[in-house]
C-alpha positions in Angstrom: 50.7 16.9 126.0 48.5 16.4 129.1 51.6 15.6 131.1 53.2 18.9 130.0 50.1 20.8 130.9 50.0 19.3 134.4 53.7 20.0 134.7 53.2 23.7 133.8 50.3 24.0 136.3 52.3 22.5 139.1 55.3 24.8 138.3 53.0 27.8 138.4 51.4 26.7 141.6 54.7 26.0 143.4 56.2 29.2 142.0 53.2 31.1 143.5 53.7 29.4 146.9 57.4 30.2 146.9 56.7 33.8 146.0 54.3 34.1 149.0 56.9 32.5 151.4 60.0 34.2 149.9 58.8 37.3 147.9 61.3 38.3 145.2 59.8 41.7 144.8 60.3 43.5 148.1 62.6 46.4 147.2 61.9 49.8 145.8 62.9 49.9 142.1 64.5 53.3 142.6 66.4 53.3 145.9 66.4 49.6 146.9 64.7 50.1 150.2 62.5 47.2 151.4 58.8 47.8 150.7 55.8 45.9 152.0 53.1 46.6 149.4 54.9 45.9 146.1 51.6 44.9 144.4 50.3 48.5 145.0 53.4 50.2 143.7 57.0 49.0 143.0 58.6 52.0 144.8 58.7 53.3 148.4 56.7 56.2 149.7 59.8 58.4 149.8 60.5 57.9 146.1 56.9 58.4 145.3 57.4 62.0 146.4 60.9 62.6 145.1 61.2 60.5 141.9 61.0 62.5 138.6 57.5 61.4 137.5 56.4 63.0 134.2 53.3 64.5 135.8 53.6 68.2 134.9 51.7 69.9 132.1 52.8 68.0 128.9 52.6 68.3 125.2 49.5 66.5 123.8 51.6 64.9 121.1 55.1 64.1 122.3 54.5 64.2 126.1 57.4 66.6 126.8 57.0 69.0 129.7 55.3 72.3 128.7 56.4 75.7 130.1 53.6 77.8 128.7 49.9 77.7 128.4 49.8 75.9 125.0 48.8 72.3 124.4 51.4 71.5 121.8 55.1 72.1 122.1 57.2 74.1 119.6 58.9 71.0 118.4 55.6 69.4 117.4 54.4 72.6 115.8 57.6 73.0 113.7 58.2 69.4 112.8 55.4 67.1 111.9 55.3 63.9 113.9 54.6 60.6 112.2 53.5 58.9 115.4 50.0 59.6 116.7 51.0 60.1 120.3 53.9 59.4 122.6 53.8 58.9 126.4 56.3 58.4 129.2 55.8 57.9 132.9 59.2 59.4 134.0 61.4 62.3 133.2 65.0 61.4 132.1 66.8 62.7 135.2 67.8 61.6 138.7 66.9 58.0 139.7 64.9 57.4 136.5 68.0 58.2 134.4 70.0 55.9 136.6 67.6 53.0 136.0 67.7 53.5 132.3 71.5 53.5 132.2 71.7 50.4 134.4 69.3 48.6 132.1 71.2 49.7 129.0 74.8 49.5 130.1 75.1 47.4 133.3 73.2 44.2 132.2 70.5 44.9 134.8 67.8 43.0 132.8 65.7 42.5 135.9 64.7 46.2 135.9 62.6 45.8 132.7 59.6 44.3 134.5 59.3 47.2 137.0 59.9 49.8 134.3 57.3 48.3 132.0 54.8 48.3 134.9 55.1 52.1 135.1 54.9 52.3 131.3 51.7 50.2 131.3 50.1 52.4 133.9 50.7 55.4 131.7 49.3 53.6 128.7 46.2 52.7 130.7 45.7 56.4 131.6 45.5 57.1 127.9 43.4 54.1 126.9 45.6 53.4 123.9 44.2 50.6 121.7 47.0 48.6 120.1 47.2 45.3 118.3 51.0 44.5 118.2 54.0 45.7 120.1 57.2 46.6 118.2 60.5 47.5 119.9 62.8 50.1 118.4 65.6 48.0 116.9 69.4 48.3 117.4 71.9 48.0 114.6 73.5 44.6 114.3 76.8 46.1 115.5 75.2 47.6 118.6 73.3 44.4 119.4 76.4 42.4 119.1 78.3 44.7 121.5 75.5 44.9 124.1 74.2 41.3 123.7 70.6 42.5 124.1 68.1 45.2 123.1 66.8 47.1 126.1 63.7 48.2 124.1 62.9 44.5 123.4 63.1 43.7 127.1 60.6 46.4 127.9 58.4 45.4 125.0 58.4 41.7 126.2 57.4 42.8 129.7 54.6 45.0 128.2 53.5 42.1 126.1 53.0 40.0 129.2 51.1 42.7 131.0 48.7 43.4 128.1 48.7 39.9 126.7 49.7 41.2 123.3 52.1 39.9 120.6 55.6 41.4 120.6 57.2 41.3 117.1 60.8 42.3 116.8 60.9 41.1 113.2 58.9 44.1 111.9 61.6 46.8 112.0 65.3 46.4 111.4 68.0 49.0 111.5 69.9 48.9 108.3 72.3 51.8 108.7 74.9 52.3 111.4 74.4 55.8 112.7 76.2 58.2 115.1 75.0 58.2 118.7 72.1 60.6 119.0 73.2 62.0 122.4 76.2 63.6 120.7 74.2 65.5 118.1 72.0 68.6 118.1 68.4 68.5 117.2 68.9 69.2 113.5 71.6 66.6 113.3 69.5 64.0 115.1 66.8 64.3 112.4 69.2 63.8 109.4 71.4 61.2 111.2 68.5 58.7 111.2 67.1 59.3 107.8 66.9 55.9 106.0 68.2 54.0 109.0 65.2 51.8 109.5 63.4 49.4 107.2 60.2 47.4 107.4 61.0 43.7 107.2 57.6 42.2 108.1 54.8 44.4 106.7 52.1 41.8 107.2 52.5 41.9 111.0 51.5 45.6 111.1 49.3 46.0 108.0 46.2 48.0 109.0 46.9 47.6 112.7 47.5 49.9 115.6 51.1 49.6 116.6 52.7 50.3 120.0 56.4 51.3 119.4 58.6 50.8 122.5 61.9 52.5 123.5 63.6 53.2 126.8 64.1 57.0 126.3 62.8 59.7 124.1 64.7 63.0 123.8 63.7 64.9 120.7 61.6 62.1 119.4 63.8 61.8 116.3 64.2 58.0 116.6 60.5 57.4 117.3 59.5 59.6 114.5 61.8 57.9 111.9 60.6 54.5 113.0 57.0 55.7 112.9 57.4 57.1 109.4 58.4 53.7 108.2 55.6 51.9 110.1 52.9 54.3 109.0 53.4 53.1 105.4 51.4 50.0 106.5 50.1 50.5 110.0 46.9 52.3 110.8 48.2 54.1 113.9 51.5 54.3 115.8 51.5 55.0 119.5 54.9 55.4 121.2 55.8 54.6 124.8 59.1 54.9 126.6 60.1 54.8 130.2 61.6 58.3 130.4 61.2 61.5 128.5 64.0 64.1 128.4 62.7 67.1 130.3 64.3 69.6 127.9 62.0 71.5 125.5 61.5 69.7 122.3 62.3 72.4 119.8 
């Protein structure tokens, strides 16, 4: 046991030395240009100005961009949300959309750390208090086809940042559904009804849960997952990397 502990410490030390001599994180997460202050921000100054950050006036519940003087969007007024609050650091367009698609479809697993870093900064702004992190699950068929769950990758990276437990045994997807992107808002809501099930209620009973996904469009997936979680959890916060800029209505 002591030998293993010493081995782990030595590995950490030499990994740190190698990182100083040959830094692995020297490129902008968006455009790939070399940057010299990665610890400050994982993107270049040019992308800091042009990337689609979700910094405009946003809904106080779902974090979609607002186009009027209200505080809650029409979607959240018309359809009750089961989650307490959702946040996203980026809009789902431009270079942010490219990153999501690369992570999801091109096996670019290395992007998860940088994406989670931006998500963590957004969470820190809101001072969310959560006990356990739960990724939105894929169906067995989708997981078999993709080989990995991009939401789980982001959740794992957030777990390291916040030193919180990530539990992907809590939620499972029990129904194969149509792709949400091909459906209108009304169809998205009914498409997911009954698609998710709690498998490990003990892990979330009476706790504050952070539900993680890569993208939120209408919030239908997050809402359906939250409705199941809320049967046992105290609160459900939602974080994703990118928020569709279209009105949620």
